[in-house]
N, C-alpha and C positions, 0 to 999 in steps of 0.2 A: 381429543387425546393423540389420535393416530399419529398426531412430529414428537410422543413424550412415551408413550405406551407400543412396546411388541403384546397386538392378541392373533390368534386365527381367525377375527369377526370384531368389526366393528358390528353395534347395535347402536339402531339414533337415542334417542335416552327417549323417555315416558319421564312425564313431570308428577309428580309423588308433592308430600311436603308432613312434615315432625305432622306430627300426633299430638292431639293439645296437651302432653306432659313434654314438650322436646325432645330431645335423645342426644345420646353421643355421640359422636362418629371415633370409629377406631382407623388405625394402622392396616391391622386387618382383622381376621373375622375371627374376634376370639376378642368376651368382654373383658377377661383378665390382661392384654395388651394396653398400649400407651393410646391415647385417648385423644387422638389430634384437634378438636373443637368441637360445639354444637352443635345444633335447630333448635331453633329459638318453637315456641309452638307455632304450628300453620310455616313455619317458616320452611319454602320453595327449594325442592331436591329431586336431581336429576337424576333417574334411576334408569344403572346399563345391564345390567347383571343379576340378579335372585341364585342365590347357590343355599339349601338345607334353609333359616332363618335367618341369611345374613342378605340385603339387600347393598347392594357397593352402582358406586354416582357416583354424584358429588355435588355438593350445595351450592346453590344456580349465582349466589352474590358474589364470588373470588374463588369460586371453581375447583378448591377442598376437594379431591377425593379422596375416599376413605368407604369405611362400612358401617350398618344404620343396622341394627335389628331388626330384621322387617318387621315385627310387632310394633314397632313408636313410628313407623308413619301411617297416617291417614291411607282409606282407604280411597281409590281410586275416586276422581270426583267423578257425577255425570252417571 
């Protein structure tokens, strides 16, 4: 992603997954904004950052980047 997005630092993604209900993927950290995709229940999500109630990362199946409500992600495995 470093070739497409500027950030003052880059972090390695943490493997997470959507919770049992799945989740909407938004273009911004605001649920009143546009949903750009869905995470199916237990679908993998590469978590890059958490700010407040929002998780930023990408859907691993197609690398669609967006925000997910952090509460909609399953707890870390292990």
